[in-house]
Backbone as a printed PyTorch tensor [residue, N CA C, xyz], in Angstrom:
tensor([[[  2.8300, -22.4700,  -2.5900],
         [  3.8940, -22.4220,  -3.5650],
         [  4.3780, -20.9860,  -3.7110]],

        [[  5.6490, -20.8000,  -3.7050],
         [  6.2380, -19.4810,  -3.8300],
         [  6.7500, -19.2840,  -5.2500]],

        [[  6.4400, -18.1430,  -5.8100],
         [  6.9220, -17.8030,  -7.1410],
         [  7.8740, -16.6350,  -7.0170]],

        [[  9.0770, -16.8000,  -7.5110],
         [ 10.0260, -15.6980,  -7.5780],
         [ 10.1310, -15.2900,  -9.0260]],

        [[ 10.0080, -14.0110,  -9.2830],
         [ 10.0620, -13.5420, -10.6640],
         [ 11.0350, -12.3960, -10.7880]],

        [[ 11.7310, -12.4070, -11.8970],
         [ 12.5150, -11.2410, -12.2770],
         [ 11.5420, -10.1770, -12.7210]],

        [[ 12.0150,  -9.0170, -13.0760],
         [ 11.0760,  -7.9580, -13.4450],
         [ 10.0450,  -8.4520, -14.4500]],

        [[  8.7980,  -8.2170, -14.1050],
         [  7.7330,  -8.6380, -14.9960],
         [  7.2940,  -7.4520, -15.8400]],

        [[  6.8660,  -7.7350, -17.0200],
         [  6.4560,  -6.7520, -18.0200],
         [  7.3720,  -5.5370, -17.9790]],

        [[  6.8840,  -4.3720, -18.2630],
         [  7.7720,  -3.2180, -18.2840],
         [  7.6520,  -2.3480, -17.0390]],

        [[  7.0950,  -2.9210, -15.9530],
         [  7.0600,  -2.1660, -14.7000],
         [  8.3920,  -2.2630, -13.9550]],

        [[  9.2180,  -3.2480, -14.2910],
         [ 10.4820,  -3.4330, -13.5950],
         [ 10.3110,  -3.9640, -12.1790]],

        [[  9.1660,  -4.5500, -11.9050],
         [  8.8180,  -5.0070, -10.5660],
         [  9.4090,  -6.3900, -10.2940]],

        [[ 10.0370,  -6.5320,  -9.1280],
         [ 10.4380,  -7.8500,  -8.6620],
         [  9.3480,  -8.3320,  -7.7200]],

        [[  8.8590,  -9.5280,  -7.9550],
         [  7.6720, -10.0170,  -7.2580],
         [  7.9370, -11.3630,  -6.6210]],

        [[  7.4840, -11.4900,  -5.3880],
         [  7.4800, -12.7840,  -4.6950],
         [  6.0710, -12.9660,  -4.1620]],

        [[  5.4420, -14.0770,  -4.5160],
         [  4.0630, -14.2730,  -4.0780],
         [  3.8430, -15.6760,  -3.5530]],

        [[  2.8980, -15.7600,  -2.6250],
         [  2.4240, -17.0240,  -2.0910],
         [  0.9020, -16.9250,  -2.0550]],

        [[  0.2530, -17.9940,  -1.6840],
         [ -1.2050, -17.9690,  -1.5910],
         [ -1.6220, -16.8960,  -0.5870]],

        [[ -2.3740, -15.9070,  -1.0510],
         [ -2.8940, -14.8780,  -0.1720],
         [ -1.9470, -13.7470,   0.1590]],

        [[ -0.7970, -13.6710,  -0.5200],
         [  0.1570, -12.6130,  -0.1830],
         [  1.1240, -12.3630,  -1.3300]],

        [[  1.7140, -11.1650,  -1.3260],
         [  2.8200, -10.8680,  -2.2430],
         [  3.6950,  -9.7840,  -1.6470]],

        [[  4.9390,  -9.7820,  -2.1150],
         [  5.8930,  -8.7140,  -1.8300],
         [  6.4450,  -8.2700,  -3.1740]],

        [[  6.4410,  -6.9560,  -3.4000],
         [  6.9410,  -6.4040,  -4.6570],
         [  7.9730,  -5.3230,  -4.3710]],

        [[  9.0700,  -5.3820,  -5.0870],
         [ 10.1010,  -4.3450,  -5.0570],
         [  9.9860,  -3.6090,  -6.3850]],

        [[  9.8670,  -2.2770,  -6.3380],
         [  9.5730,  -1.5450,  -7.5590],
         [  9.9650,  -0.0860,  -7.4510]],

        [[  9.9980,   0.5590,  -8.5840],
         [ 10.0950,   2.0160,  -8.6500],
         [  8.6710,   2.5040,  -8.9010]],

        [[  8.1960,   3.3980,  -8.0640],
         [  6.8050,   3.8460,  -8.1430],
         [  6.5230,   4.5040,  -9.4850]],

        [[  5.3270,   4.2740,  -9.9620],
         [  4.8750,   4.8780, -11.1980],
         [  3.4360,   4.4710, -11.4430]],

        [[  2.7880,   5.1320, -12.3700],
         [  1.3770,   4.8720, -12.6370],
         [  1.1300,   3.4290, -13.0710]],

        [[  1.9650,   2.9170, -13.9620],
         [  1.7910,   1.5390, -14.4350],
         [  2.0340,   0.5380, -13.3070]],

        [[  3.0320,   0.8040, -12.4780],
         [  3.3090,  -0.0830, -11.3480],
         [  2.1400,  -0.0870, -10.3660]],

        [[  1.5270,   1.0760, -10.1330],
         [  0.3880,   1.1390,  -9.2180],
         [ -0.7880,   0.3160,  -9.7540]],

        [[ -1.0400,   0.4130, -11.0530],
         [ -2.1070,  -0.4140, -11.6480],
         [ -1.8360,  -1.8900, -11.4210]],

        [[ -0.5800,  -2.2940, -11.6270],
         [ -0.2120,  -3.7050, -11.4410],
         [ -0.3370,  -4.1060,  -9.9760]],

        [[  0.0270,  -3.2300,  -9.0520],
         [ -0.1190,  -3.5320,  -7.6270],
         [ -1.5820,  -3.7440,  -7.2490]],

        [[ -2.4690,  -2.9540,  -7.8130],
         [ -3.9060,  -3.1430,  -7.5440],
         [ -4.3820,  -4.4980,  -8.0590]],

        [[ -3.9150,  -4.8860,  -9.2470],
         [ -4.2740,  -6.2040,  -9.7830],
         [ -3.7560,  -7.3160,  -8.8830]],

        [[ -2.5080,  -7.1880,  -8.4420],
         [ -1.9240,  -8.1880,  -7.5480],
         [ -2.6800,  -8.2720,  -6.2300]],

        [[ -3.1390,  -7.1290,  -5.7370],
         [ -3.9240,  -7.1070,  -4.4960],
         [ -5.2340,  -7.8680,  -4.6960]],

        [[ -5.9120,  -7.6220,  -5.8090],
         [ -7.1310,  -8.3830,  -6.1260],
         [ -6.8510,  -9.8790,  -6.1150]],

        [[ -5.7870, -10.2940,  -6.7970],
         [ -5.4520, -11.7110,  -6.8910],
         [ -5.1120, -12.3080,  -5.5310]],

        [[ -4.3350, -11.5960,  -4.7280],
         [ -3.8960, -12.1240,  -3.4340],
         [ -5.0520, -12.2760,  -2.4530]],

        [[ -5.9820, -11.3230,  -2.4840],
         [ -7.0570, -11.3190,  -1.4830],
         [ -8.3180, -12.0470,  -1.9490]],

        [[ -8.4100, -12.3440,  -3.2300],
         [ -9.6030, -13.0020,  -3.7820],
         [ -9.8790, -14.3260,  -3.0780]],

        [[-11.1020, -14.4740,  -2.5940],
         [-11.5060, -15.6970,  -1.9250],
         [-11.0190, -15.8060,  -0.4870]],

        [[-10.2160, -14.8670,  -0.0430],
         [ -9.6990, -14.8850,   1.3260],
         [-10.2540, -13.7370,   2.1580]],

        [[-10.6530, -12.6600,   1.4710],
         [-11.2170, -11.4770,   2.1140],
         [-12.5030, -11.1140,   1.3940]],

        [[-13.3620, -10.3620,   2.0660],
         [-14.5710,  -9.8830,   1.4010],
         [-14.1880,  -8.8830,   0.3150]],

        [[-15.1210,  -8.6230,  -0.5970],
         [-14.8610,  -7.6310,  -1.6340],
         [-14.6650,  -6.2470,  -1.0260]],

        [[-15.4100,  -5.9370,   0.0440],
         [-15.2300,  -4.6450,   0.7170],
         [-13.8090,  -4.4940,   1.2690]],

        [[-13.2990,  -5.5470,   1.9040],
         [-11.9410,  -5.5010,   2.4370],
         [-10.9290,  -5.3640,   1.3110]],

        [[-11.1370,  -6.0940,   0.2160],
         [-10.2400,  -6.0120,  -0.9360],
         [-10.2490,  -4.6130,  -1.5380]],

        [[-11.4440,  -4.0370,  -1.7050],
         [-11.5390,  -2.6790,  -2.2500],
         [-10.8650,  -1.6660,  -1.3270]],

        [[-11.0650,  -1.8350,  -0.0290],
         [-10.4230,  -0.9350,   0.9390],
         [ -8.9060,  -1.0970,   0.9120]],

        [[ -8.4320,  -2.3230,   0.7620],
         [ -6.9920,  -2.5680,   0.6950],
         [ -6.3900,  -1.8760,  -0.5260]],

        [[ -7.0810,  -1.8980,  -1.6480],
         [ -6.5760,  -1.2200,  -2.8500],
         [ -6.5550,   0.2950,  -2.6550]],

        [[ -7.5480,   0.8240,  -1.9590],
         [ -7.5720,   2.2600,  -1.6800],
         [ -6.4360,   2.6530,  -0.7330]],

        [[ -6.2140,   1.8660,   0.3090],
         [ -5.1150,   2.1070,   1.2460],
         [ -3.7770,   2.0260,   0.5100]],

        [[ -3.6210,   1.0100,  -0.3190],
         [ -2.4070,   0.8630,  -1.1090],
         [ -2.1610,   2.0930,  -1.9810]],

        [[ -3.1840,   2.5490,  -2.6690],
         [ -3.0530,   3.7290,  -3.5290],
         [ -2.6540,   4.9600,  -2.7230]],

        [[ -3.2420,   5.1180,  -1.5590],
         [ -2.9290,   6.2700,  -0.7060],
         [ -1.4840,   6.2160,  -0.2200]],

        [[ -1.0340,   5.0430,   0.2370],
         [  0.3320,   4.9100,   0.7460],
         [  1.3660,   5.1150,  -0.3630]],

        [[  1.1100,   4.5440,  -1.5310],
         [  2.0420,   4.7200,  -2.6550],
         [  2.0420,   6.1760,  -3.1030]],

        [[  0.8660,   6.7970,  -3.1740],
         [  0.7860,   8.2130,  -3.5560],
         [  1.5510,   9.0980,  -2.5910]],

        [[  1.4330,   8.8230,  -1.3100],
         [  2.1750,   9.6100,  -0.3130],
         [  3.6840,   9.4180,  -0.4660]],

        [[  4.0980,   8.1930,  -0.7510],
         [  5.5220,   7.9270,  -0.9470],
         [  6.0530,   8.6850,  -2.1620]],

        [[  5.2590,   8.7500,  -3.2210],
         [  5.6700,   9.4900,  -4.4180],
         [  5.7480,  10.9830,  -4.1170]],

        [[  4.7870,  11.5140,  -3.3600],
         [  4.8400,  12.9250,  -2.9820],
         [  6.0770,  13.2180,  -2.1300]],

        [[  6.4660,  12.2730,  -1.2840],
         [  7.6350,  12.4730,  -0.4170],
         [  8.9450,  12.2650,  -1.1650]],

        [[  8.9920,  11.2740,  -2.0530],
         [ 10.2590,  10.9050,  -2.6780],
         [ 10.3630,  11.1390,  -4.1630]],

        [[  9.2790,  11.5620,  -4.7890],
         [  9.3110,  11.8240,  -6.2200],
         [  8.9710,  10.6060,  -7.0540]],

        [[  8.7480,  10.8590,  -8.3470],
         [  8.4650,   9.7590,  -9.2760],
         [  9.6130,   8.7660,  -9.2510]],

        [[  9.2890,   7.5120,  -9.4000],
         [ 10.2630,   6.4190,  -9.4400],
         [ 10.9500,   6.1640,  -8.1040]],

        [[ 10.3860,   6.6670,  -6.9950],
         [ 10.9460,   6.3620,  -5.6810],
         [ 10.9140,   4.8370,  -5.4870]],

        [[ 11.9920,   4.2360,  -4.9740],
         [ 11.9860,   2.7900,  -4.7710],
         [ 11.1010,   2.4170,  -3.5800]],

        [[ 10.2720,   1.4140,  -3.7890],
         [  9.3330,   0.9740,  -2.7590],
         [  9.3790,  -0.5400,  -2.5830]],

        [[  8.9980,  -0.9640,  -1.4060],
         [  8.6920,  -2.3730,  -1.1400],
         [  7.2400,  -2.3860,  -0.6880]],

        [[  6.4120,  -3.1420,  -1.3930],
         [  4.9870,  -3.2260,  -1.0880],
         [  4.6700,  -4.6640,  -0.6970]],

        [[  3.9620,  -4.8110,   0.4240],
         [  3.5550,  -6.1300,   0.9040],
         [  2.0490,  -6.1150,   1.1540]],

        [[  1.3670,  -7.1250,   0.6510],
         [ -0.0660,  -7.2860,   0.8900],
         [ -0.2810,  -8.7240,   1.3240]],

        [[ -1.1090,  -8.9030,   2.3700],
         [ -1.3320, -10.2520,   2.8820],
         [ -2.7360, -10.3810,   3.4440]],

        [[ -3.3880, -11.4730,   3.1090],
         [ -4.6600, -11.8380,   3.7300],
         [ -4.3500, -12.6500,   4.9840]],

        [[ -5.1340, -12.4340,   6.0350],
         [ -4.9540, -13.2270,   7.2540],
         [ -5.9420, -14.3830,   7.2540]],

        [[ -5.7530, -15.2930,   8.1800],
         [ -6.6550, -16.4500,   8.2870],
         [ -8.0740, -16.0410,   8.6480]],

        [[ -8.2370, -14.8690,   9.2400],
         [ -9.5610, -14.4130,   9.6670],
         [-10.2820, -13.5940,   8.6040]],

        [[ -9.6330, -13.3680,   7.4560],
         [-10.2480, -12.5640,   6.4050],
         [ -9.8780, -11.0960,   6.4600]],

        [[ -9.0330, -10.7280,   7.4060],
         [ -8.5110,  -9.3620,   7.4460],
         [ -7.3780,  -9.2600,   6.4290]],

        [[ -6.8510,  -8.0600,   6.2470],
         [ -5.7540,  -7.8710,   5.3060],
         [ -4.7640,  -6.8690,   5.8740]],

        [[ -3.5010,  -7.0150,   5.4910],
         [ -2.4910,  -6.0200,   5.8290],
         [ -1.8800,  -5.4870,   4.5380]],

        [[ -1.6020,  -4.1980,   4.5490],
         [ -0.9500,  -3.5210,   3.4270],
         [  0.2160,  -2.7390,   4.0190]],

        [[  1.4160,  -2.9750,   3.5030],
         [  2.6080,  -2.2670,   3.9790],
         [  3.3370,  -1.6650,   2.7960]],

        [[  3.8200,  -0.4450,   2.9920],
         [  4.6510,   0.2100,   1.9870],
         [  5.8850,   0.7510,   2.6950]],

        [[  7.0520,   0.3710,   2.1730],
         [  8.3280,   0.8490,   2.6920],
         [  8.9430,   1.7770,   1.6560]],

        [[  9.3460,   2.9640,   2.1090],
         [ 10.0350,   3.9090,   1.2220],
         [ 11.3120,   4.3750,   1.9080]],

        [[ 12.2430,   4.9870,   1.1650],
         [ 13.5330,   5.3640,   1.7410],
         [ 13.5770,   6.7530,   2.3780]],

        [[ 12.4200,   7.3210,   2.7180],
         [ 12.3780,   8.6840,   3.2480],
         [ 11.8610,   8.6580,   4.6920]],

        [[ 12.7200,   8.3630,   5.6770],
         [ 12.2490,   8.2090,   7.0490],
         [ 11.8120,   9.5010,   7.7220]],

        [[ 12.2490,  10.6420,   7.2070],
         [ 11.9230,  11.9020,   7.8660],
         [ 10.6250,  12.5330,   7.3760]],

        [[  9.9410,  11.9390,   6.4220],
         [  8.6610,  12.4530,   5.9270],
         [  7.5540,  11.5360,   6.4320]],

        [[  7.0630,  11.8210,   7.6260],
         [  6.0450,  10.9960,   8.2650],
         [  4.6500,  11.5440,   7.9750]],

        [[  3.6500,  10.6660,   7.9800],
         [  2.2830,  11.1560,   7.8060],
         [  1.9330,  12.1110,   8.9470]],

        [[  1.2050,  13.1470,   8.6150],
         [  0.7790,  14.0860,   9.6620],
         [ -0.6380,  14.5400,   9.3640]],

        [[ -1.3290,  14.8650,  10.4220],
         [ -2.7180,  15.3060,  10.2950],
         [ -2.7690,  16.6410,   9.5640]],

        [[ -3.8020,  16.8100,   8.7810],
         [ -4.0210,  18.0400,   8.0340],
         [ -5.2820,  18.7030,   8.5650]],

        [[ -5.3700,  20.0250,   8.4760],
         [ -6.5940,  20.6940,   8.9190],
         [ -7.7540,  20.5160,   7.9290]],

        [[ -7.5110,  19.8550,   6.8050],
         [ -8.5440,  19.6580,   5.7870],
         [ -9.6620,  18.7750,   6.3280]],

        [[-10.8750,  19.2150,   6.1190],
         [-12.0480,  18.4220,   6.5030],
         [-12.3250,  17.3750,   5.4300]],

        [[-12.7060,  16.1720,   5.8430],
         [-13.0120,  15.1080,   4.8840],
         [-14.0970,  15.5250,   3.8990]],

        [[-15.0560,  16.3020,   4.3460],
         [-16.1910,  16.6690,   3.4940],
         [-15.9520,  17.9460,   2.6820]],

        [[-14.7650,  18.5180,   2.7500],
         [-14.4800,  19.7620,   2.0280],
         [-14.4210,  19.4990,   0.5200]],

        [[-15.4050,  19.9870,  -0.2520],
         [-15.4330,  19.6990,  -1.6890],
         [-14.3270,  20.4120,  -2.4730]],

        [[-13.7080,  21.4150,  -1.8870],
         [-12.6570,  22.1680,  -2.5650],
         [-11.2550,  21.5990,  -2.3270]],

        [[-11.1120,  20.7240,  -1.3460],
         [ -9.7910,  20.2100,  -0.9780],
         [ -9.2410,  19.2860,  -2.0570]],

        [[ -7.9670,  19.4730,  -2.3920],
         [ -7.2990,  18.6090,  -3.3590],
         [ -6.3600,  17.6180,  -2.6830]],

        [[ -6.0990,  17.8200,  -1.4080],
         [ -5.2410,  16.9040,  -0.6570],
         [ -5.5810,  17.0440,   0.8250]],

        [[ -4.9260,  16.2180,   1.6460],
         [ -5.1090,  16.3370,   3.0850],
         [ -6.0980,  15.3650,   3.6920]],

        [[ -6.6900,  14.5030,   2.8810],
         [ -7.6760,  13.5450,   3.4130],
         [ -7.0880,  12.1740,   3.6850]],

        [[ -5.8370,  11.9520,   3.2940],
         [ -5.2470,  10.6210,   3.3510],
         [ -5.2130,   9.9940,   4.7210]],

        [[ -4.6530,  10.6860,   5.6930],
         [ -4.5420,  10.1050,   7.0300],
         [ -5.9130,   9.8710,   7.6640]],

        [[ -6.8490,  10.8310,   7.5900],
         [ -8.1890,  10.5260,   8.1110],
         [ -8.8430,   9.3350,   7.4040]],

        [[ -8.6140,   9.2050,   6.1060],
         [ -9.1630,   8.0710,   5.3600],
         [ -8.5700,   6.7650,   5.8660]],

        [[ -7.2590,   6.7380,   6.0930],
         [ -6.6330,   5.5270,   6.6280],
         [ -7.2180,   5.1660,   7.9850]],

        [[ -7.4830,   6.1690,   8.8230],
         [ -8.0540,   5.8930,  10.1460],
         [ -9.4790,   5.3580,  10.0540]],

        [[-10.2020,   5.7540,   9.0210],
         [-11.5610,   5.2220,   8.8230],
         [-11.5040,   3.7710,   8.3540]],

        [[-10.5890,   3.4630,   7.4350],
         [-10.5480,   2.1380,   6.8120],
         [ -9.7740,   1.0900,   7.6100]],

        [[ -8.8260,   1.5100,   8.4330],
         [ -7.9060,   0.5730,   9.0730],
         [ -8.1450,   0.4870,  10.5730]],

        [[ -7.9970,  -0.7200,  11.0960],
         [ -8.1280,  -0.8790,  12.5420],
         [ -6.8060,  -0.6610,  13.2520]],

        [[ -5.7100,  -0.6560,  12.4850],
         [ -4.3960,  -0.4440,  13.0860],
         [ -3.4580,   0.1350,  12.0240]],

        [[ -2.6550,   1.1160,  12.4210],
         [ -1.6470,   1.7120,  11.5430],
         [ -0.3490,   1.7880,  12.3310]],

        [[  0.6980,   1.1560,  11.8080],
         [  2.0120,   1.1750,  12.4500],
         [  3.0100,   1.8530,  11.5290]],

        [[  3.9070,   2.6240,  12.1010],
         [  4.9860,   3.2470,  11.3440],
         [  6.2920,   2.8350,  11.9970]],

        [[  7.1460,   2.1680,  11.2120],
         [  8.4480,   1.7330,  11.6970],
         [  9.5300,   2.4840,  10.9410]],

        [[ 10.4800,   3.0500,  11.6780],
         [ 11.6170,   3.7580,  11.0980],
         [ 12.8400,   2.8630,  11.2470]],

        [[ 13.6220,   2.7670,  10.1710],
         [ 14.8570,   1.9820,  10.2200],
         [ 15.9280,   2.7050,   9.4170]],

        [[ 17.0840,   2.0860,   9.3000],
         [ 18.1680,   2.6900,   8.5390],
         [ 17.8640,   2.7340,   7.0440]],

        [[ 16.9160,   1.9350,   6.5800],
         [ 16.5780,   1.9300,   5.1530],
         [ 15.3970,   2.8270,   4.8160]],

        [[ 14.7340,   3.3950,   5.8110],
         [ 13.5970,   4.2770,   5.5460],
         [ 12.4780,   4.0640,   6.5400]],

        [[ 11.2590,   4.1390,   6.0330],
         [ 10.1000,   3.9240,   6.9030],
         [  9.1470,   2.9290,   6.2610]],

        [[  8.4750,   2.1780,   7.1240],
         [  7.4480,   1.2390,   6.6730],
         [  6.1460,   1.6470,   7.3580]],

        [[  5.1240,   1.8270,   6.5350],
         [  3.7890,   2.0890,   7.0690],
         [  2.9790,   0.8290,   6.8140]],

        [[  2.4580,   0.2590,   7.9070],
         [  1.7090,  -0.9990,   7.8340],
         [  0.3000,  -0.7320,   8.3210]],

        [[ -0.6730,  -1.0590,   7.4800],
         [ -2.0810,  -0.8640,   7.8050],
         [ -2.7850,  -2.2060,   7.8620]],

        [[ -3.5670,  -2.3950,   8.9120],
         [ -4.3460,  -3.6240,   9.0550],
         [ -5.8200,  -3.2500,   8.8700]],

        [[ -6.4230,  -3.9220,   7.8930],
         [ -7.8440,  -3.7070,   7.6060],
         [ -8.6650,  -4.8360,   8.2070]],

        [[ -9.8240,  -4.5180,   8.7510],
         [-10.6480,  -5.5510,   9.3800],
         [-11.2610,  -6.4920,   8.3460]],

        [[-11.6580,  -7.6560,   8.8260],
         [-12.3350,  -8.6470,   7.9730],
         [-13.7100,  -8.1730,   7.5790]]])
């Protein structure tokens, strides 16, 4: 069953969901990120392991955080989360800034003083596949997490 909703609560999020998946159109913000994590829990519950669900929420937070750093607060995003039949999960974030691509940082993962620069290495640890698609509307980063 598909549910189409106008903006829910005060996040201003447009949401379309089906069993095991959702797509949200939103302006990035702290409250919206909290709601996206809740939606991820709901979509993946019973379809993915708790480890995969927790990793998906971490990947989602990293991708949304990077989009905010690239485009500023309230940057418009499209977020998609989906459980696969095998128990894997995909997390995609589309933002309107195609020229700000993820890039490797010289920061070491174990550096206790680092305040940033761990995102891409973290994604490579958690995800079995990372795709970046550029289009006329921006860029989509799609991460596939293992079952």
